[in-house]
C-alpha positions in Angstrom: 96.4 93.5 100.0 95.5 94.8 103.4 93.7 98.1 103.6 95.4 101.0 105.4 93.9 102.6 108.5 92.8 105.6 106.4 91.0 103.3 103.9 89.3 101.3 106.7 88.1 104.6 108.3 86.9 106.1 105.1 85.1 102.9 104.1 83.0 102.8 107.3 80.5 105.6 108.2 80.5 104.7 111.9 84.3 104.9 112.1 84.4 108.1 110.2 81.8 109.8 112.4 83.4 108.5 115.6 86.9 109.7 114.5 85.5 113.2 113.6 84.0 113.5 117.1 87.2 112.4 118.8 89.3 114.9 116.8 86.8 117.7 117.6 87.2 116.9 121.4 91.0 116.7 121.0 91.1 120.2 119.5 89.5 121.4 122.7 92.0 119.6 125.0 95.2 120.8 123.5 97.9 120.4 120.9 98.3 117.1 119.2 99.4 115.5 116.0 98.1 112.5 114.1 100.6 109.9 112.9 99.1 107.5 110.4 100.5 103.9 110.8 99.7 101.0 108.5 96.7 99.7 110.6 96.1 102.5 113.1 96.6 106.1 114.0 98.8 107.4 116.9 97.7 110.6 118.5 100.8 112.3 119.9 102.0 115.3 121.9 105.7 114.6 122.2 104.8 110.9 122.6 101.7 108.8 121.8 98.9 109.1 124.3 96.1 107.5 122.1 96.0 104.7 119.7 93.0 104.7 117.3 92.4 101.3 115.6 89.6 101.1 113.0 87.1 98.3 113.6 84.0 97.3 111.6 81.4 99.8 112.7 83.6 101.9 115.0 87.0 102.3 116.6 89.0 100.7 119.3 90.6 103.6 121.2 93.7 102.8 123.4 94.3 105.4 126.0 97.7 105.5 127.6 97.5 106.4 131.3 99.4 105.8 134.5 96.5 103.8 136.0 93.8 101.4 134.9 90.4 103.0 134.2 87.5 101.8 136.4 84.6 101.8 134.0 82.0 99.3 132.9 82.7 100.5 129.4 86.4 99.5 129.5 87.0 96.8 127.0 90.4 95.8 128.3 93.2 97.2 130.4 96.8 96.1 130.1 99.7 97.0 132.4 102.5 97.5 129.9 105.2 99.0 132.1 105.8 100.1 135.7 103.9 103.4 135.1 101.9 102.8 132.0 98.5 101.2 131.3 96.8 100.8 128.0 93.0 101.2 128.5 90.9 100.2 125.5 87.4 101.4 124.7 85.2 100.4 121.9 83.5 103.4 120.2 80.7 102.9 117.7 79.2 106.4 117.4 80.0 110.0 118.2 77.8 109.8 121.3 80.3 107.4 122.7 82.8 110.2 122.8 81.2 111.4 126.0 82.4 113.2 129.2 83.8 110.0 130.7 85.9 109.1 127.6 87.0 112.8 127.1 88.1 113.0 130.7 90.3 109.9 130.2 91.7 111.4 127.0 92.5 114.7 128.7 94.3 112.9 131.5 96.4 111.0 129.0 97.2 114.2 127.2 98.3 115.9 130.5 100.8 113.1 131.0 102.6 114.2 127.8 103.3 117.7 129.2 
């Protein structure tokens, strides 16, 4: 049987630490809720602005913006609709939740207001 997103996070110290750092920064940005899905978490403020997907030794964070992010750290960007881009970042430690990533997350959060 497939493990849930929570089980995958709880079973991996790197993922647990990265998620804790992300949630700490989100608390500074503004209101949000965490919706647990079978294989991921959606971070919402009216609508989803982040997808958090557990990976071995870290997280894949999908940031929903109205533009692609120009960063060498960007894992992948996908244009999903006329005004939406999914920007994926791989995060393997709390130090990866840095100013650049937090700025992208804050921009995504602003788009939900």
